[in-house]
PyMOL CGO cylinders between C-alpha atoms (Angstrom):
from pymol import cmd
from pymol.cgo import CYLINDER

trace = [
    CYLINDER, 38.25, 131.31, 137.77, 39.75, 133.18, 134.90, 0.3, 1, 1, 1, 1, 1, 1,
    CYLINDER, 39.75, 133.18, 134.90, 43.07, 134.63, 135.21, 0.3, 1, 1, 1, 1, 1, 1,
    CYLINDER, 43.07, 134.63, 135.21, 43.86, 138.33, 135.72, 0.3, 1, 1, 1, 1, 1, 1,
    CYLINDER, 43.86, 138.33, 135.72, 44.94, 140.02, 132.46, 0.3, 1, 1, 1, 1, 1, 1,
    CYLINDER, 44.94, 140.02, 132.46, 47.86, 141.85, 132.89, 0.3, 1, 1, 1, 1, 1, 1,
    CYLINDER, 47.86, 141.85, 132.89, 47.51, 145.65, 132.14, 0.3, 1, 1, 1, 1, 1, 1,
    CYLINDER, 47.51, 145.65, 132.14, 50.61, 146.96, 129.41, 0.3, 1, 1, 1, 1, 1, 1,
    CYLINDER, 50.61, 146.96, 129.41, 51.54, 150.48, 130.30, 0.3, 1, 1, 1, 1, 1, 1,
    CYLINDER, 51.54, 150.48, 130.30, 51.75, 152.44, 126.65, 0.3, 1, 1, 1, 1, 1, 1,
    CYLINDER, 51.75, 152.44, 126.65, 55.06, 153.63, 126.54, 0.3, 1, 1, 1, 1, 1, 1,
    CYLINDER, 55.06, 153.63, 126.54, 54.11, 156.61, 124.63, 0.3, 1, 1, 1, 1, 1, 1,
    CYLINDER, 54.11, 156.61, 124.63, 52.39, 158.36, 127.55, 0.3, 1, 1, 1, 1, 1, 1,
    CYLINDER, 52.39, 158.36, 127.55, 53.67, 160.97, 128.98, 0.3, 1, 1, 1, 1, 1, 1,
    CYLINDER, 53.67, 160.97, 128.98, 54.16, 160.48, 132.91, 0.3, 1, 1, 1, 1, 1, 1,
    CYLINDER, 54.16, 160.48, 132.91, 50.64, 163.01, 134.05, 0.3, 1, 1, 1, 1, 1, 1,
    CYLINDER, 50.64, 163.01, 134.05, 48.62, 160.47, 131.12, 0.3, 1, 1, 1, 1, 1, 1,
    CYLINDER, 48.62, 160.47, 131.12, 50.32, 157.40, 133.04, 0.3, 1, 1, 1, 1, 1, 1,
    CYLINDER, 50.32, 157.40, 133.04, 49.00, 158.17, 136.07, 0.3, 1, 1, 1, 1, 1, 1,
    CYLINDER, 49.00, 158.17, 136.07, 45.58, 158.92, 135.09, 0.3, 1, 1, 1, 1, 1, 1,
    CYLINDER, 45.58, 158.92, 135.09, 45.76, 155.43, 133.50, 0.3, 1, 1, 1, 1, 1, 1,
    CYLINDER, 45.76, 155.43, 133.50, 46.98, 153.93, 136.99, 0.3, 1, 1, 1, 1, 1, 1,
    CYLINDER, 46.98, 153.93, 136.99, 44.33, 155.59, 138.77, 0.3, 1, 1, 1, 1, 1, 1,
    CYLINDER, 44.33, 155.59, 138.77, 41.71, 154.29, 136.68, 0.3, 1, 1, 1, 1, 1, 1,
    CYLINDER, 41.71, 154.29, 136.68, 43.08, 150.85, 137.29, 0.3, 1, 1, 1, 1, 1, 1,
    CYLINDER, 43.08, 150.85, 137.29, 43.12, 151.48, 140.69, 0.3, 1, 1, 1, 1, 1, 1,
    CYLINDER, 43.12, 151.48, 140.69, 39.27, 153.13, 140.66, 0.3, 1, 1, 1, 1, 1, 1,
    CYLINDER, 39.27, 153.13, 140.66, 37.96, 149.97, 138.47, 0.3, 1, 1, 1, 1, 1, 1,
    CYLINDER, 37.96, 149.97, 138.47, 40.00, 147.63, 141.66, 0.3, 1, 1, 1, 1, 1, 1,
    CYLINDER, 40.00, 147.63, 141.66, 39.14, 149.23, 144.75, 0.3, 1, 1, 1, 1, 1, 1,
    CYLINDER, 39.14, 149.23, 144.75, 36.33, 151.99, 144.35, 0.3, 1, 1, 1, 1, 1, 1,
    CYLINDER, 36.33, 151.99, 144.35, 36.13, 152.35, 147.94, 0.3, 1, 1, 1, 1, 1, 1,
    CYLINDER, 36.13, 152.35, 147.94, 39.33, 152.77, 149.34, 0.3, 1, 1, 1, 1, 1, 1,
    CYLINDER, 39.33, 152.77, 149.34, 39.77, 156.06, 150.02, 0.3, 1, 1, 1, 1, 1, 1,
    CYLINDER, 39.77, 156.06, 150.02, 40.87, 156.84, 152.95, 0.3, 1, 1, 1, 1, 1, 1,
    CYLINDER, 40.87, 156.84, 152.95, 39.92, 159.88, 156.19, 0.3, 1, 1, 1, 1, 1, 1,
    CYLINDER, 39.92, 159.88, 156.19, 43.26, 161.52, 157.45, 0.3, 1, 1, 1, 1, 1, 1,
    CYLINDER, 43.26, 161.52, 157.45, 41.63, 159.47, 160.49, 0.3, 1, 1, 1, 1, 1, 1,
    CYLINDER, 41.63, 159.47, 160.49, 42.42, 156.95, 159.20, 0.3, 1, 1, 1, 1, 1, 1,
    CYLINDER, 42.42, 156.95, 159.20, 45.56, 157.50, 157.40, 0.3, 1, 1, 1, 1, 1, 1,
    CYLINDER, 45.56, 157.50, 157.40, 46.53, 158.38, 161.56, 0.3, 1, 1, 1, 1, 1, 1,
    CYLINDER, 46.53, 158.38, 161.56, 46.16, 154.86, 162.89, 0.3, 1, 1, 1, 1, 1, 1,
    CYLINDER, 46.16, 154.86, 162.89, 48.77, 153.00, 164.67, 0.3, 1, 1, 1, 1, 1, 1,
    CYLINDER, 48.77, 153.00, 164.67, 51.03, 150.70, 162.38, 0.3, 1, 1, 1, 1, 1, 1,
    CYLINDER, 51.03, 150.70, 162.38, 49.52, 146.99, 162.11, 0.3, 1, 1, 1, 1, 1, 1,
    CYLINDER, 49.52, 146.99, 162.11, 51.92, 144.42, 160.60, 0.3, 1, 1, 1, 1, 1, 1,
    CYLINDER, 51.92, 144.42, 160.60, 50.40, 142.38, 157.31, 0.3, 1, 1, 1, 1, 1, 1,
    CYLINDER, 50.40, 142.38, 157.31, 50.71, 139.18, 158.53, 0.3, 1, 1, 1, 1, 1, 1,
    CYLINDER, 50.71, 139.18, 158.53, 52.83, 137.05, 155.75, 0.3, 1, 1, 1, 1, 1, 1,
    CYLINDER, 52.83, 137.05, 155.75, 51.13, 133.37, 156.72, 0.3, 1, 1, 1, 1, 1, 1,
    CYLINDER, 51.13, 133.37, 156.72, 54.04, 131.43, 157.56, 0.3, 1, 1, 1, 1, 1, 1,
    CYLINDER, 54.04, 131.43, 157.56, 53.60, 130.85, 161.33, 0.3, 1, 1, 1, 1, 1, 1,
    CYLINDER, 53.60, 130.85, 161.33, 56.91, 130.64, 162.29, 0.3, 1, 1, 1, 1, 1, 1,
    CYLINDER, 56.91, 130.64, 162.29, 58.30, 133.71, 160.33, 0.3, 1, 1, 1, 1, 1, 1,
    CYLINDER, 58.30, 133.71, 160.33, 55.27, 135.91, 162.13, 0.3, 1, 1, 1, 1, 1, 1,
    CYLINDER, 55.27, 135.91, 162.13, 56.71, 134.70, 165.08, 0.3, 1, 1, 1, 1, 1, 1,
    CYLINDER, 56.71, 134.70, 165.08, 60.16, 136.34, 164.26, 0.3, 1, 1, 1, 1, 1, 1,
    CYLINDER, 60.16, 136.34, 164.26, 59.10, 139.30, 162.06, 0.3, 1, 1, 1, 1, 1, 1,
    CYLINDER, 59.10, 139.30, 162.06, 55.74, 139.71, 163.79, 0.3, 1, 1, 1, 1, 1, 1,
    CYLINDER, 55.74, 139.71, 163.79, 54.51, 140.41, 159.51, 0.3, 1, 1, 1, 1, 1, 1,
    CYLINDER, 54.51, 140.41, 159.51, 55.71, 142.27, 156.52, 0.3, 1, 1, 1, 1, 1, 1,
    CYLINDER, 55.71, 142.27, 156.52, 55.69, 146.09, 157.78, 0.3, 1, 1, 1, 1, 1, 1,
    CYLINDER, 55.69, 146.09, 157.78, 52.27, 147.66, 157.23, 0.3, 1, 1, 1, 1, 1, 1,
    CYLINDER, 52.27, 147.66, 157.23, 53.51, 150.64, 155.84, 0.3, 1, 1, 1, 1, 1, 1,
    CYLINDER, 53.51, 150.64, 155.84, 57.07, 149.49, 155.00, 0.3, 1, 1, 1, 1, 1, 1,
    CYLINDER, 57.07, 149.49, 155.00, 59.23, 149.12, 153.08, 0.3, 1, 1, 1, 1, 1, 1,
    CYLINDER, 59.23, 149.12, 153.08, 60.65, 145.39, 152.92, 0.3, 1, 1, 1, 1, 1, 1,
    CYLINDER, 60.65, 145.39, 152.92, 63.29, 143.39, 150.47, 0.3, 1, 1, 1, 1, 1, 1,
    CYLINDER, 63.29, 143.39, 150.47, 62.97, 139.83, 149.16, 0.3, 1, 1, 1, 1, 1, 1,
    CYLINDER, 62.97, 139.83, 149.16, 65.85, 138.25, 147.73, 0.3, 1, 1, 1, 1, 1, 1,
    CYLINDER, 65.85, 138.25, 147.73, 67.26, 135.65, 145.60, 0.3, 1, 1, 1, 1, 1, 1,
    CYLINDER, 67.26, 135.65, 145.60, 68.17, 133.81, 142.94, 0.3, 1, 1, 1, 1, 1, 1,
    CYLINDER, 68.17, 133.81, 142.94, 65.33, 133.09, 139.61, 0.3, 1, 1, 1, 1, 1, 1,
    CYLINDER, 65.33, 133.09, 139.61, 63.23, 129.71, 140.81, 0.3, 1, 1, 1, 1, 1, 1,
    CYLINDER, 63.23, 129.71, 140.81, 64.10, 130.02, 144.57, 0.3, 1, 1, 1, 1, 1, 1,
    CYLINDER, 64.10, 130.02, 144.57, 60.62, 130.65, 145.45, 0.3, 1, 1, 1, 1, 1, 1,
    CYLINDER, 60.62, 130.65, 145.45, 61.00, 134.21, 145.83, 0.3, 1, 1, 1, 1, 1, 1,
    CYLINDER, 61.00, 134.21, 145.83, 57.41, 135.03, 145.04, 0.3, 1, 1, 1, 1, 1, 1,
    CYLINDER, 57.41, 135.03, 145.04, 56.25, 131.49, 147.34, 0.3, 1, 1, 1, 1, 1, 1,
    CYLINDER, 56.25, 131.49, 147.34, 57.23, 134.10, 150.24, 0.3, 1, 1, 1, 1, 1, 1,
    CYLINDER, 57.23, 134.10, 150.24, 54.46, 136.14, 149.57, 0.3, 1, 1, 1, 1, 1, 1,
    CYLINDER, 54.46, 136.14, 149.57, 51.79, 133.99, 147.97, 0.3, 1, 1, 1, 1, 1, 1,
    CYLINDER, 51.79, 133.99, 147.97, 49.97, 133.35, 151.52, 0.3, 1, 1, 1, 1, 1, 1,
    CYLINDER, 49.97, 133.35, 151.52, 49.68, 136.98, 152.25, 0.3, 1, 1, 1, 1, 1, 1,
    CYLINDER, 49.68, 136.98, 152.25, 48.68, 137.97, 148.48, 0.3, 1, 1, 1, 1, 1, 1,
    CYLINDER, 48.68, 137.97, 148.48, 46.06, 135.75, 148.89, 0.3, 1, 1, 1, 1, 1, 1,
    CYLINDER, 46.06, 135.75, 148.89, 44.49, 136.54, 151.96, 0.3, 1, 1, 1, 1, 1, 1,
    CYLINDER, 44.49, 136.54, 151.96, 44.47, 139.63, 150.82, 0.3, 1, 1, 1, 1, 1, 1,
    CYLINDER, 44.47, 139.63, 150.82, 42.30, 139.31, 147.52, 0.3, 1, 1, 1, 1, 1, 1,
    CYLINDER, 42.30, 139.31, 147.52, 40.60, 136.73, 149.40, 0.3, 1, 1, 1, 1, 1, 1,
    CYLINDER, 40.60, 136.73, 149.40, 39.52, 139.37, 151.42, 0.3, 1, 1, 1, 1, 1, 1,
    CYLINDER, 39.52, 139.37, 151.42, 38.73, 141.58, 148.63, 0.3, 1, 1, 1, 1, 1, 1,
    CYLINDER, 38.73, 141.58, 148.63, 41.26, 143.67, 149.00, 0.3, 1, 1, 1, 1, 1, 1,
    CYLINDER, 41.26, 143.67, 149.00, 43.62, 144.62, 145.92, 0.3, 1, 1, 1, 1, 1, 1,
    CYLINDER, 43.62, 144.62, 145.92, 47.13, 143.66, 145.16, 0.3, 1, 1, 1, 1, 1, 1,
    CYLINDER, 47.13, 143.66, 145.16, 49.63, 144.64, 143.12, 0.3, 1, 1, 1, 1, 1, 1,
    CYLINDER, 49.63, 144.64, 143.12, 52.27, 144.02, 141.28, 0.3, 1, 1, 1, 1, 1, 1,
    CYLINDER, 52.27, 144.02, 141.28, 54.36, 145.66, 139.07, 0.3, 1, 1, 1, 1, 1, 1,
    CYLINDER, 54.36, 145.66, 139.07, 56.20, 142.87, 136.61, 0.3, 1, 1, 1, 1, 1, 1,
    CYLINDER, 56.20, 142.87, 136.61, 58.52, 144.44, 134.21, 0.3, 1, 1, 1, 1, 1, 1,
    CYLINDER, 58.52, 144.44, 134.21, 59.22, 141.77, 133.07, 0.3, 1, 1, 1, 1, 1, 1,
    CYLINDER, 59.22, 141.77, 133.07, 56.65, 139.63, 132.47, 0.3, 1, 1, 1, 1, 1, 1,
    CYLINDER, 56.65, 139.63, 132.47, 57.47, 137.08, 134.59, 0.3, 1, 1, 1, 1, 1, 1,
    CYLINDER, 57.47, 137.08, 134.59, 54.40, 136.27, 136.46, 0.3, 1, 1, 1, 1, 1, 1,
    CYLINDER, 54.40, 136.27, 136.46, 52.24, 133.79, 136.06, 0.3, 1, 1, 1, 1, 1, 1,
    CYLINDER, 52.24, 133.79, 136.06, 49.03, 133.43, 138.39, 0.3, 1, 1, 1, 1, 1, 1,
    CYLINDER, 49.03, 133.43, 138.39, 46.85, 131.05, 137.37, 0.3, 1, 1, 1, 1, 1, 1,
    CYLINDER, 46.85, 131.05, 137.37, 49.64, 128.89, 139.17, 0.3, 1, 1, 1, 1, 1, 1,
    CYLINDER, 49.64, 128.89, 139.17, 48.53, 130.06, 142.28, 0.3, 1, 1, 1, 1, 1, 1,
    CYLINDER, 48.53, 130.06, 142.28, 46.24, 127.92, 144.50, 0.3, 1, 1, 1, 1, 1, 1,
    CYLINDER, 46.24, 127.92, 144.50, 43.17, 129.89, 146.58, 0.3, 1, 1, 1, 1, 1, 1,
    CYLINDER, 43.17, 129.89, 146.58, 44.40, 133.62, 145.17, 0.3, 1, 1, 1, 1, 1, 1,
    CYLINDER, 44.40, 133.62, 145.17, 40.98, 135.99, 143.66, 0.3, 1, 1, 1, 1, 1, 1,
    CYLINDER, 40.98, 135.99, 143.66, 42.36, 137.22, 140.14, 0.3, 1, 1, 1, 1, 1, 1,
    CYLINDER, 42.36, 137.22, 140.14, 39.75, 139.74, 140.49, 0.3, 1, 1, 1, 1, 1, 1,
    CYLINDER, 39.75, 139.74, 140.49, 41.87, 141.76, 143.16, 0.3, 1, 1, 1, 1, 1, 1,
    CYLINDER, 41.87, 141.76, 143.16, 45.23, 141.02, 141.62, 0.3, 1, 1, 1, 1, 1, 1,
    CYLINDER, 45.23, 141.02, 141.62, 46.35, 144.07, 139.48, 0.3, 1, 1, 1, 1, 1, 1,
    CYLINDER, 46.35, 144.07, 139.48, 49.46, 143.33, 137.80, 0.3, 1, 1, 1, 1, 1, 1,
    CYLINDER, 49.46, 143.33, 137.80, 50.83, 146.05, 135.60, 0.3, 1, 1, 1, 1, 1, 1,
    CYLINDER, 50.83, 146.05, 135.60, 53.52, 145.55, 133.25, 0.3, 1, 1, 1, 1, 1, 1,
    CYLINDER, 53.52, 145.55, 133.25, 55.66, 148.65, 131.84, 0.3, 1, 1, 1, 1, 1, 1,
    CYLINDER, 55.66, 148.65, 131.84, 59.07, 149.55, 131.10, 0.3, 1, 1, 1, 1, 1, 1,
    CYLINDER, 59.07, 149.55, 131.10, 61.62, 148.64, 133.97, 0.3, 1, 1, 1, 1, 1, 1,
    CYLINDER, 61.62, 148.64, 133.97, 62.61, 152.44, 133.97, 0.3, 1, 1, 1, 1, 1, 1,
    CYLINDER, 62.61, 152.44, 133.97, 59.62, 152.95, 134.85, 0.3, 1, 1, 1, 1, 1, 1,
    CYLINDER, 59.62, 152.95, 134.85, 58.82, 150.49, 137.30, 0.3, 1, 1, 1, 1, 1, 1,
    CYLINDER, 58.82, 150.49, 137.30, 59.79, 151.89, 140.39, 0.3, 1, 1, 1, 1, 1, 1,
    CYLINDER, 59.79, 151.89, 140.39, 57.78, 155.22, 139.83, 0.3, 1, 1, 1, 1, 1, 1,
    CYLINDER, 57.78, 155.22, 139.83, 54.68, 153.25, 138.53, 0.3, 1, 1, 1, 1, 1, 1,
    CYLINDER, 54.68, 153.25, 138.53, 54.76, 151.23, 142.07, 0.3, 1, 1, 1, 1, 1, 1,
    CYLINDER, 54.76, 151.23, 142.07, 55.52, 154.35, 143.70, 0.3, 1, 1, 1, 1, 1, 1,
    CYLINDER, 55.52, 154.35, 143.70, 52.13, 155.77, 142.70, 0.3, 1, 1, 1, 1, 1, 1,
    CYLINDER, 52.13, 155.77, 142.70, 50.17, 152.60, 143.35, 0.3, 1, 1, 1, 1, 1, 1,
    CYLINDER, 50.17, 152.60, 143.35, 51.59, 152.58, 146.87, 0.3, 1, 1, 1, 1, 1, 1,
    CYLINDER, 51.59, 152.58, 146.87, 50.68, 156.19, 147.35, 0.3, 1, 1, 1, 1, 1, 1,
    CYLINDER, 50.68, 156.19, 147.35, 46.91, 156.24, 146.36, 0.3, 1, 1, 1, 1, 1, 1,
    CYLINDER, 46.91, 156.24, 146.36, 46.14, 154.60, 149.17, 0.3, 1, 1, 1, 1, 1, 1,
    CYLINDER, 46.14, 154.60, 149.17, 43.84, 152.05, 147.78, 0.3, 1, 1, 1, 1, 1, 1,
    CYLINDER, 43.84, 152.05, 147.78, 46.40, 148.92, 147.53, 0.3, 1, 1, 1, 1, 1, 1,
    CYLINDER, 46.40, 148.92, 147.53, 47.86, 147.67, 150.62, 0.3, 1, 1, 1, 1, 1, 1,
    CYLINDER, 47.86, 147.67, 150.62, 50.17, 144.90, 148.89, 0.3, 1, 1, 1, 1, 1, 1,
    CYLINDER, 50.17, 144.90, 148.89, 52.35, 146.35, 146.27, 0.3, 1, 1, 1, 1, 1, 1,
    CYLINDER, 52.35, 146.35, 146.27, 55.66, 143.83, 144.91, 0.3, 1, 1, 1, 1, 1, 1,
    CYLINDER, 55.66, 143.83, 144.91, 57.96, 144.98, 142.49, 0.3, 1, 1, 1, 1, 1, 1,
    CYLINDER, 57.96, 144.98, 142.49, 59.48, 142.70, 141.11, 0.3, 1, 1, 1, 1, 1, 1,
    CYLINDER, 59.48, 142.70, 141.11, 63.11, 143.08, 139.36, 0.3, 1, 1, 1, 1, 1, 1,
    CYLINDER, 63.11, 143.08, 139.36, 63.28, 147.11, 139.39, 0.3, 1, 1, 1, 1, 1, 1,
    CYLINDER, 63.28, 147.11, 139.39, 66.68, 148.20, 137.74, 0.3, 1, 1, 1, 1, 1, 1,
    CYLINDER, 66.68, 148.20, 137.74, 68.80, 150.22, 140.62, 0.3, 1, 1, 1, 1, 1, 1,
    CYLINDER, 68.80, 150.22, 140.62, 66.46, 150.12, 143.17, 0.3, 1, 1, 1, 1, 1, 1,
    CYLINDER, 66.46, 150.12, 143.17, 67.99, 152.25, 145.54, 0.3, 1, 1, 1, 1, 1, 1,
    CYLINDER, 67.99, 152.25, 145.54, 67.41, 154.96, 143.38, 0.3, 1, 1, 1, 1, 1, 1,
    CYLINDER, 67.41, 154.96, 143.38, 64.16, 154.76, 144.09, 0.3, 1, 1, 1, 1, 1, 1,
    CYLINDER, 64.16, 154.76, 144.09, 63.63, 153.41, 147.32, 0.3, 1, 1, 1, 1, 1, 1,
    CYLINDER, 63.63, 153.41, 147.32, 63.19, 156.91, 149.39, 0.3, 1, 1, 1, 1, 1, 1,
    CYLINDER, 63.19, 156.91, 149.39, 60.77, 157.89, 147.08, 0.3, 1, 1, 1, 1, 1, 1,
    CYLINDER, 60.77, 157.89, 147.08, 58.90, 154.11, 148.00, 0.3, 1, 1, 1, 1, 1, 1,
    CYLINDER, 58.90, 154.11, 148.00, 59.19, 154.30, 151.44, 0.3, 1, 1, 1, 1, 1, 1,
    CYLINDER, 59.19, 154.30, 151.44, 57.56, 158.06, 151.73, 0.3, 1, 1, 1, 1, 1, 1,
    CYLINDER, 57.56, 158.06, 151.73, 54.89, 156.48, 149.18, 0.3, 1, 1, 1, 1, 1, 1,
    CYLINDER, 54.89, 156.48, 149.18, 54.25, 153.35, 151.14, 0.3, 1, 1, 1, 1, 1, 1,
    CYLINDER, 54.25, 153.35, 151.14, 53.83, 155.71, 154.54, 0.3, 1, 1, 1, 1, 1, 1,
    CYLINDER, 53.83, 155.71, 154.54, 51.59, 158.01, 152.71, 0.3, 1, 1, 1, 1, 1, 1,
    CYLINDER, 51.59, 158.01, 152.71, 48.86, 155.47, 151.19, 0.3, 1, 1, 1, 1, 1, 1,
    CYLINDER, 48.86, 155.47, 151.19, 49.66, 152.80, 154.38, 0.3, 1, 1, 1, 1, 1, 1,
    CYLINDER, 49.66, 152.80, 154.38, 50.64, 150.49, 152.20, 0.3, 1, 1, 1, 1, 1, 1,
    CYLINDER, 50.64, 150.49, 152.20, 53.74, 147.26, 152.45, 0.3, 1, 1, 1, 1, 1, 1,
    CYLINDER, 53.74, 147.26, 152.45, 56.16, 147.94, 149.51, 0.3, 1, 1, 1, 1, 1, 1,
    CYLINDER, 56.16, 147.94, 149.51, 58.02, 144.54, 148.88, 0.3, 1, 1, 1, 1, 1, 1,
    CYLINDER, 58.02, 144.54, 148.88, 60.73, 144.80, 146.34, 0.3, 1, 1, 1, 1, 1, 1,
    CYLINDER, 60.73, 144.80, 146.34, 61.75, 141.34, 145.24, 0.3, 1, 1, 1, 1, 1, 1,
    CYLINDER, 61.75, 141.34, 145.24, 65.14, 141.25, 143.32, 0.3, 1, 1, 1, 1, 1, 1,
    CYLINDER, 65.14, 141.25, 143.32, 68.73, 138.49, 142.98, 0.3, 1, 1, 1, 1, 1, 1,
    CYLINDER, 68.73, 138.49, 142.98, 70.74, 141.13, 144.79, 0.3, 1, 1, 1, 1, 1, 1,
    CYLINDER, 70.74, 141.13, 144.79, 70.22, 142.67, 148.01, 0.3, 1, 1, 1, 1, 1, 1,
    CYLINDER, 70.22, 142.67, 148.01, 70.52, 146.68, 148.45, 0.3, 1, 1, 1, 1, 1, 1,
    CYLINDER, 70.52, 146.68, 148.45, 72.49, 147.95, 151.20, 0.3, 1, 1, 1, 1, 1, 1,
    CYLINDER, 72.49, 147.95, 151.20, 70.84, 151.15, 150.33, 0.3, 1, 1, 1, 1, 1, 1,
    CYLINDER, 70.84, 151.15, 150.33, 67.42, 150.34, 150.31, 0.3, 1, 1, 1, 1, 1, 1,
    CYLINDER, 67.42, 150.34, 150.31, 65.47, 151.72, 153.70, 0.3, 1, 1, 1, 1, 1, 1,
    CYLINDER, 65.47, 151.72, 153.70, 63.85, 148.59, 154.13, 0.3, 1, 1, 1, 1, 1, 1,
    CYLINDER, 63.85, 148.59, 154.13, 62.68, 148.04, 157.78, 0.3, 1, 1, 1, 1, 1, 1,
    CYLINDER, 62.68, 148.04, 157.78, 63.12, 143.87, 156.77, 0.3, 1, 1, 1, 1, 1, 1,
    CYLINDER, 63.12, 143.87, 156.77, 65.11, 142.23, 154.57, 0.3, 1, 1, 1, 1, 1, 1,
    CYLINDER, 65.11, 142.23, 154.57, 64.88, 138.15, 153.66, 0.3, 1, 1, 1, 1, 1, 1,
    CYLINDER, 64.88, 138.15, 153.66, 66.42, 136.28, 151.62, 0.3, 1, 1, 1, 1, 1, 1,
    CYLINDER, 66.42, 136.28, 151.62, 65.51, 133.14, 149.90, 0.3, 1, 1, 1, 1, 1, 1,
    CYLINDER, 65.51, 133.14, 149.90, 68.29, 130.58, 149.79, 0.3, 1, 1, 1, 1, 1, 1,
    CYLINDER, 68.29, 130.58, 149.79, 67.27, 128.08, 147.91, 0.3, 1, 1, 1, 1, 1, 1,
    CYLINDER, 67.27, 128.08, 147.91, 63.30, 125.65, 147.39, 0.3, 1, 1, 1, 1, 1, 1,
    CYLINDER, 63.30, 125.65, 147.39, 63.85, 122.44, 148.23, 0.3, 1, 1, 1, 1, 1, 1,
    CYLINDER, 63.85, 122.44, 148.23, 60.46, 119.68, 147.51, 0.3, 1, 1, 1, 1, 1, 1,
    CYLINDER, 60.46, 119.68, 147.51, 58.31, 120.45, 150.71, 0.3, 1, 1, 1, 1, 1, 1,
    CYLINDER, 58.31, 120.45, 150.71, 59.00, 124.33, 150.84, 0.3, 1, 1, 1, 1, 1, 1,
    CYLINDER, 59.00, 124.33, 150.84, 61.51, 126.82, 151.47, 0.3, 1, 1, 1, 1, 1, 1,
    CYLINDER, 61.51, 126.82, 151.47, 64.61, 128.27, 152.44, 0.3, 1, 1, 1, 1, 1, 1,
    CYLINDER, 64.61, 128.27, 152.44, 64.97, 131.62, 154.21, 0.3, 1, 1, 1, 1, 1, 1,
    CYLINDER, 64.97, 131.62, 154.21, 67.61, 133.89, 156.50, 0.3, 1, 1, 1, 1, 1, 1,
    CYLINDER, 67.61, 133.89, 156.50, 66.11, 136.83, 157.38, 0.3, 1, 1, 1, 1, 1, 1,
    CYLINDER, 66.11, 136.83, 157.38, 68.85, 139.40, 157.19, 0.3, 1, 1, 1, 1, 1, 1,
    CYLINDER, 68.85, 139.40, 157.19, 67.43, 142.61, 158.76, 0.3, 1, 1, 1, 1, 1, 1,
    CYLINDER, 67.43, 142.61, 158.76, 64.67, 143.80, 161.48, 0.3, 1, 1, 1, 1, 1, 1,
    CYLINDER, 64.67, 143.80, 161.48, 64.54, 146.88, 162.46, 0.3, 1, 1, 1, 1, 1, 1,
    CYLINDER, 64.54, 146.88, 162.46, 64.29, 147.39, 165.94, 0.3, 1, 1, 1, 1, 1, 1,
    CYLINDER, 64.29, 147.39, 165.94, 64.94, 143.55, 166.47, 0.3, 1, 1, 1, 1, 1, 1,
    CYLINDER, 64.94, 143.55, 166.47, 67.55, 141.23, 166.31, 0.3, 1, 1, 1, 1, 1, 1,
    CYLINDER, 67.55, 141.23, 166.31, 67.73, 139.04, 163.03, 0.3, 1, 1, 1, 1, 1, 1,
    CYLINDER, 67.73, 139.04, 163.03, 67.52, 135.31, 163.12, 0.3, 1, 1, 1, 1, 1, 1,
    CYLINDER, 67.52, 135.31, 163.12, 70.60, 133.32, 163.33, 0.3, 1, 1, 1, 1, 1, 1,
    CYLINDER, 70.60, 133.32, 163.33, 70.37, 130.71, 160.91, 0.3, 1, 1, 1, 1, 1, 1,
    CYLINDER, 70.37, 130.71, 160.91, 68.12, 129.12, 158.31, 0.3, 1, 1, 1, 1, 1, 1,
    CYLINDER, 68.12, 129.12, 158.31, 64.10, 128.83, 158.77, 0.3, 1, 1, 1, 1, 1, 1,
    CYLINDER, 64.10, 128.83, 158.77, 62.16, 126.40, 156.55, 0.3, 1, 1, 1, 1, 1, 1,
    CYLINDER, 62.16, 126.40, 156.55, 58.86, 127.35, 155.36, 0.3, 1, 1, 1, 1, 1, 1,
    CYLINDER, 58.86, 127.35, 155.36, 56.08, 124.39, 153.94, 0.3, 1, 1, 1, 1, 1, 1,
    CYLINDER, 56.08, 124.39, 153.94, 55.10, 125.30, 150.48, 0.3, 1, 1, 1, 1, 1, 1,
]
cmd.load_cgo(trace, "trace")
């Protein structure tokens, strides 16, 4: 199975041209993703995280909604998202990764269907806006934004875009931003030999977990 080729946005393009380019990428990955007005009014259905102990507490990633995962590089931050990404891509549904720092190495993710993984590499300054367009499109159920600069500045727009596109947007960064309007916050504190140690810091409408949660690899 071949690995997906990252898509690098041309920095010389203006916003309208960049948006056209993103739309073409989305159409290529999800040609039947247009939603009717009735479908956009469906009840919220959380996206399972794929980690049974975590789903028991948080019921899944908010969909639509905005979540935040924090932790230092090497702590297994993306491992927290891997089961959901694998499940969606194997169902033929696209997942978008906005990777401005070129950190992602998808061939190392077992079970993921690369044909349904869209990796977009752009400048850090474009990353929040790019994730916003992907989320708003209605074509991508899960958008992951990796280490954007000053992400609270685009937080409100990302939250609105997630609502409009019925998408889950997850911002993955080293530090939490309390100004971000996230409905779910999870801190990844370390990665041992058998799994990831995570702490649920905030769940809107629920009591956060007290103590650590160990998730197997």
